[in-house]
Each structure stands twice: as structure tokens, then as C-alpha cells.
C-alpha positions, 0 to 999 in steps of 0.5 A: 500500500502506498501512504494514502491507502494506509492512511485511508485504511486506518481511518476505515478501522477508526485508527487515529494517527497524529504527529506530536513533537516529530513523533507518529502516534496512534490510538486504535479500537481493540483488535482494529490494528492488525499485524499487516497493517501495523507493519505497513505503518512502521515501514512508512512511518517517515512518509506518514509523518511527512504527509500528516505534517503537510495536511496540517498546514493545508491552505488555499494556494495559488499554483500558477504552473498548474492553472491550465491542467485538468482537475476534478469536477465536484459531485454536483458538477458530475450530477449536472454532467450526468443529467445531460444524458437523455437516457435518464428520466427528465435528463437531456438537459443542463442545469443553467441560469437566465437573467435579465438586468437593467443597467447603464452599459450604453458604450459598446466599445467600453462594454466589450472591453469590460467583458474581455477583461472579466473573462481574463480575470474569471478562470471559469468563464473559460472552462471546458469539460471532458467525458472523463469527468475533468475540467480545465481552464483555457489559456484564452477564448477566441471569440467572446460570446456577446451580441450587442443591439442598438435600439436608440431609435426604436419604439417601446413596442419594437424594444419589447418585441426585440428582447422577447425574441432574443429571450425566447432564443437564449432562455433555454439554450443548451451548451456542450460542455466539451466544446462550448463557451458556457455563457452568453451576454446579450446587450440592448442599449435603449438610450444614452443611460439605460440598457438591458443585459440578458445573461445566459450561464450553465451551472457547470461553471457557477452558482447563483452567487457567481452571478452576483460576482460577474455582475459586480466585476463587470460594473467595476470594470466598465466603470473604470474602478480599480479592481483588485486582482484575484490571488486564487481561482477555482482550481486552487480551491478544488485542489485544497478540498482534494487535499482536505479529503486525504486528511486523517481527521477528514477520513475519520469523520467520513467513516464514522458518518458512513457507518451512521448512515449505513445503519439508518438508511433502510429506515429512511423514507423514499421520494415523494410519490407525486400524482400526475396527469402525464406519463413522464416515463419516456425519455423525450426532450423536456422543457423546465419553467420556473414559476414565481411569486414575489412577496412585497416588503410589507408581507415579507416583513410580516412573514418574518415576524410570524417566523420569529414568533414560532422560533423558526427561520424563514428558510425553514418555514418555506421549507416546511411549507413546501413539503406540506404542499408536496404531501397534499399530492403525494401517495406517501405522506413521509418522504425525502427531498433533495435540497442544494446548499451554498457553501463557500468556506471562509478559507481565503479572503477571495473565496467570495470573489471568484466565479465557480460552482460551490453547491452541494446537496443535502437530504431533508426528511419530512415526517407527517407525525413530526410536523403536526406540532408546527403544521397548524402554525405554518398553515396559519402564517401562510394564510395570514401572509399570502 
């Protein structure tokens, strides 16, 4: 076994390894440290000490020499890639973001220059993906994915029609991760002070926070504000997380958690079994639409007030209302739902300033019996506010 395999084997057996005063120490459950594994540890003691010492000082570092070398995709990126396979139910589509912004980008040349600098600054805007589950940052791209339309002399009806036409064209645009630049910017210049910017971005290269990062960078560059150079990139973050997963403390926690869920998995309910009037068992291409309901400030403040009254966060209350709604249409009243979670760990000053996919998923277990105590409160809150 190599050193990483030895450390992984020890963690799997709940054997703790650590370095103190330059010496290797261990703590093992009775009978876990067999003779064969013990000999492997002794034979590789110096390398293990070196590796553990290195992991203890693991920090995010910028590795310019390896900037364009392939690196692994995250678990959520892997699921996005897998979901593009039309052979899966609801498959054949990439996860993407489409948004429109009212802006003051009214100078075409300045806007093109700002986008060029933005792409140079944010490496994931130049990302390509392989079938093998790898991603790489290209040194440059040959053509910026920009379209600019001048509508200064158009009527309001004509402006709305042209924006709608382009919206319908790119709102559901799908990207080829192996060949395409994974975003588009379309600018409609309406007059000297107002423009509309349409953004299409594949979530393989960025999460929802990345949209704010992109727009903030673009505005700063366009307005000639001083923008501090980034000292890390998304690849540096992934490299850091890979090193973290090789750490003995991480591995010990991993196997502890794995044992916990292995014992619990048979007791967990399944997904919601939703009644539908349409047969979704075929694998034909589907289109997903997002429906929105917006609360005004007054209603939202009332909602927050109700949440405080029952000592529930607004997020938890919305999740509960969502589950209660699903329950009305589900054959099974106890179920699991999958939730995406934003995770940008506070490990570097620039971690909030880079474009990339930092999302992960978690399971939420909804039990009708557990929800009864707050169901009435949640339903009353819903009635009062909405």
C-alpha cells in the first residue's frame, strides 16, 4: 500500500494517527490494528509523518504552474454532467441560469472591453469539460460570446418585441460542455443612460452567487474602478478540497458518518410519489419552467415576524410549507427531498470573489407525525401572509 492507502485504511478501521513533537502517535479500537497494517505503518512511518505534517498546514494556494492542467469536477458538477444524458428520466438538459438586468452599459466599446477583462479575470468563464469527469481552464477563448443591439431609435413596442425574441432564443439554450463557451451576454442599448443585459450561464461553471460576482466585476471594470487582482482561482479551491479529503481527521469523520448512515438508510422514506396526469416515463426532451411568486416588503416583514414568533427561520418555514404542499399531492406522506446548499467556506479572502460552483446537496426528511406540532402554525402563517 502507498501512504494514502495506509492512512485511508487506518481511518476506515477508526485508527487515529497524529504527529506530536515529530513523532507518530496512534489510538486504535481493540483488535483493529492488525499485524499486517501495523507493519505497513512502521515501514512508511517517515512518509506518513511528512504527509500528516503537510496536511496540518493545508491552505488555499495559487498554483500558477498548474493553472491550465485538468482537475476533477465536484459531486454536483458530476450530477449536472450526468443529467445531460437523455437516457435518464427528465434528462437531456443542462442546469442553467437565465437572468435580465437593467443596466447603464450604454457604450459598446467599453462594454466589450469590460467583458474581455472579466473573462481574463474569471477562469471558469473559460472552462471546458471532458467525458472522463475532468475540467480545465483554457488560456484564452477565440471569440467572446457577446451580442449587442442598438435600439435607440426604436419604439417601446419594438424594443419589447426584440428583447422577447432574444429571450425566447437563449433562455433555454443548451451548451456542449466539451466544445462551447458556457455563457452568453446579450446587451440591448436603449438610450444614453439605459440598457438591458441578458445573461445565460450554465451552472457547471457558476452558482447563483457567481451571478452577483460576475455583475459586480463587470460594473467595476466598465466604470473604470480599481479592481483588486484575484490571488486564487476555482482550481486552487478544488485542489484544497482534494487535499482536505486525504487528511486523516477528515477520513475518520467520513467513515464515522458512513457507518451512521449505513445503519439508518433502511429506515429512511423514499421520494415523494406525486400524482401526475402526464406519463413522464418516456425519455423525450422536456422543457422546465420556473414559476415565481414575489412578496412585497410589507408581506415579507410580516412573514419574518411570524417566523420569529414560532422560533423558526424564514428558510425553514418556506421548506416546511413546500413539504406540506408536496404532501397534499403525494401518495406517501413521509418522504425525502433533495436540497441544494450554498457552501463557500471562509478559507480565503477571495473565496467570495471567484466564479465557480460551490453548491452541494443535502437530504431533508419530512415526517407527517413530526410536522403536526407546527403544521397549524405554518398553515396559519401562510394564510395570513399570502
